C-alpha positions as CSV (number, residue, x, y, z in Angstrom):
1,M,0.2,0.3,0.2
2,T,1.1,3.5,-1.0
3,P,1.3,6.0,2.0
4,G,-1.0,8.7,1.7
5,P,0.3,12.7,1.7
6,D,-0.1,13.1,5.6
7,E,2.4,10.1,6.1
8,I,4.8,11.5,3.3
9,R,4.6,15.1,4.7
10,N,5.4,13.2,8.3
11,K,8.5,11.3,7.1
12,E,9.7,14.3,5.4
13,Q,9.8,16.4,8.6
14,G,11.6,13.4,10.4
15,G,8.8,12.1,12.2
16,T,8.2,8.2,12.2
17,E,4.5,8.1,12.8
18,T,2.3,6.9,10.4
19,E,-0.8,9.1,12.0
20,P,-2.9,11.1,9.7
21,F,-2.8,14.7,10.2
22,L,-6.1,15.7,11.0
23,S,-5.7,12.9,13.6
24,R,-2.5,14.0,14.8
25,W,-3.8,17.9,14.9
26,S,-6.8,16.7,17.2
27,R,-4.8,15.1,19.5
28,R,-2.1,18.0,19.8
29,K,-5.1,20.3,20.5
30,E,-6.3,17.9,23.0
31,E,-3.2,17.8,24.8
32,A,-2.7,21.5,25.0
33,L,-6.3,22.0,26.5
34,R,-5.4,19.3,29.2
35,S,-2.1,20.9,30.1
36,P,-1.9,24.1,32.1
37,P,-0.6,27.2,30.2
38,E,3.0,28.3,31.2
39,P,2.4,31.5,32.8
40,A,4.7,34.5,31.0
41,P,7.5,35.6,32.7
42,K,6.5,39.5,34.1
43,K,9.3,41.9,34.0
44,T,7.9,44.6,36.1
45,A,9.8,47.9,37.1
46,D,10.8,47.8,40.8
47,P,9.2,50.8,42.4
48,E,11.8,51.2,45.1
49,A,14.6,51.5,42.4
50,P,16.0,54.8,41.7
51,A,14.9,56.4,38.4
52,P,17.9,55.3,35.5
53,E,20.5,57.1,34.4
54,L,19.3,59.0,31.3
55,P,21.5,59.9,28.5
56,P,21.3,63.7,27.4
57,L,18.5,64.5,24.6
58,D,21.1,66.1,22.4
59,T,22.9,63.1,21.8
60,L,19.9,61.0,20.9
61,T,19.7,59.0,17.7
62,P,17.5,56.4,16.0
63,E,20.1,53.9,17.0
64,S,20.1,54.8,21.0
65,D,18.3,52.9,23.2
66,Y,15.4,54.3,24.4
67,R,14.3,51.7,27.1
68,A,15.3,53.8,30.0
69,F,12.7,56.7,29.1
70,F,9.8,54.1,29.4
71,H,10.7,53.7,33.5
72,P,7.7,54.6,35.6
73,K,10.1,57.2,37.4
74,V,11.0,59.0,34.3
75,D,9.2,62.0,34.0
76,E,6.2,62.4,31.7
77,N,7.6,65.2,29.8
78,V,11.3,63.9,29.5
79,R,10.1,60.6,28.1
80,R,7.7,62.7,25.6
81,A,11.1,65.1,24.5
82,A,12.9,61.5,24.1
83,L,10.1,60.3,21.5
84,K,10.0,63.5,19.6
85,K,13.8,63.6,18.9
86,L,13.3,59.7,18.2
87,F,10.6,60.5,15.7
88,S,11.7,63.8,14.1
89,D,14.5,61.2,12.3
90,P,13.8,62.1,8.4
91,H,14.0,58.0,8.7
92,F,10.1,58.0,9.6
93,N,9.2,61.1,7.3
94,V,9.2,58.8,4.4
95,M,6.0,58.5,2.5
96,D,5.0,54.8,1.9
97,G,3.2,56.0,-1.5
98,L,-0.3,54.7,0.1
99,D,-1.1,58.1,0.9
100,V,-2.7,59.4,-3.0
101,Y,-5.2,61.6,-1.1
102,I,-2.9,64.1,0.8
103,D,-1.7,65.7,-2.2
104,D,-2.8,69.9,-2.8
105,Y,-4.9,69.1,-5.6
106,S,-5.6,73.3,-5.7
107,K,-2.1,73.7,-7.7
108,T,-2.4,72.9,-11.1
109,E,0.5,72.1,-13.4
110,P,0.6,72.3,-17.3
111,I,-0.7,69.6,-18.9
112,P,2.2,67.4,-20.6
113,A,1.9,67.6,-24.5
114,A,1.6,63.6,-24.6
115,M,-1.8,63.7,-22.7
116,L,-2.8,67.2,-24.2
117,A,-2.5,65.2,-27.4
118,G,-4.6,62.5,-26.3
119,L,-7.2,65.0,-25.1
120,R,-7.2,66.5,-28.5
121,Q,-7.9,62.9,-29.7
122,A,-10.6,62.8,-27.4
123,Q,-11.9,65.8,-28.8
124,N,-12.2,64.6,-32.1
125,I,-14.4,61.7,-31.2
126,L,-16.8,64.0,-29.3
127,Q,-16.7,65.8,-32.4
128,W,-18.3,63.0,-34.4
129,A,-20.7,62.0,-32.1
130,K,-21.5,65.8,-31.9
131,E,-21.6,65.4,-36.2
132,D,-24.1,62.4,-35.9
133,D,-26.7,64.3,-33.7
134,E,-26.5,67.5,-36.0
135,K,-26.7,65.2,-39.1
136,R,-29.8,64.1,-37.8
137,A,-31.7,67.0,-36.7
138,Q,-30.8,68.3,-40.0
139,D,-32.3,65.3,-42.2
140,K,-35.2,65.8,-39.5
141,L,-35.7,69.6,-40.2
142,Q,-35.7,68.6,-44.2
143,Q,-38.1,66.0,-43.4
144,D,-40.5,68.8,-41.5
145,K,-40.2,71.0,-44.7
146,L,-41.0,68.5,-47.3
147,H,-43.9,66.8,-45.1
148,P,-45.2,69.3,-42.6
149,H,-48.3,67.6,-41.4
150,A,-47.1,64.0,-41.2
151,S,-44.6,65.4,-38.6
152,A,-47.7,66.5,-36.4
153,P,-49.1,64.7,-33.9
154,A,-52.6,63.5,-34.9
155,L,-55.3,64.4,-32.4
156,E,-57.1,61.6,-31.1
157,P,-60.7,61.7,-31.5
158,S,-61.6,61.3,-27.7
159,A,-58.9,64.6,-27.3
160,A,-60.4,66.4,-29.3
161,L,-62.4,69.4,-28.2
162,S,-66.0,69.5,-28.6
163,V,-68.6,72.5,-27.3
164,P,-71.8,71.1,-26.3
165,A,-74.8,73.1,-27.5
166,L,-76.5,75.5,-26.0
167,G,-79.0,74.8,-23.4
168,T,-77.7,71.0,-22.5
169,E,-76.4,70.3,-19.3
170,V,-73.1,69.2,-19.2
171,A,-71.7,66.6,-16.8
172,V,-68.8,67.5,-14.8
173,N,-66.8,65.0,-12.7
174,V,-66.0,66.2,-9.3
175,P,-63.1,65.0,-7.4
176,E,-63.7,63.2,-4.3
177,S,-61.5,65.2,-1.9
178,V,-63.7,68.0,-2.5
179,P,-66.3,68.7,0.4
180,A,-69.9,68.6,-0.7
181,P,-71.5,72.2,0.3
182,T,-72.8,72.5,4.1
183,D,-75.7,74.6,2.8
184,G,-78.1,72.2,1.9
185,T,-77.9,72.3,-1.7
186,D,-76.5,70.6,-4.5
187,G,-73.8,73.0,-5.6
188,R,-75.6,74.3,-8.9
189,A,-76.0,78.2,-9.2
190,K,-79.5,79.3,-9.2
191,S,-80.8,80.7,-11.9
């Protein structure tokens, strides 16, 4: 029987077990849960100890050891001054290239000649589209001159206005949102 990929990987890593990967992973996970975690060594500064000897701020360089400035007995203003000295180094002022929105876009620069030529080409493309629109409008005007009644919209019979004969009543559609008169009349004018 040929060994599986887990067994081959295990042998390549120097192991002699033929336990499948998932079984080995599960077993190791259970062992880790059963064993108590090792406490991390705590490095606390002794409050009784005097403040460490600090180098002068003028002699600090980016390669200097700044750990002494983080001692609890060191004054906060001295610590800030040391960090200010550290981060004033030009090494920390290098742009990372991901700050694309911090440029001042209010300052205009002349457009390079190659880009300007490309823009002129784009104007030609837009000019072709504009000429097509103008040609369509001209064709429509010529068609309207040749057939003036053909382009006018024809009125549908229902849309045509009709005037009722004198003496006939005309039904008026009153919207439902208009309230009825409250004086007891039907709303018609008396003649």
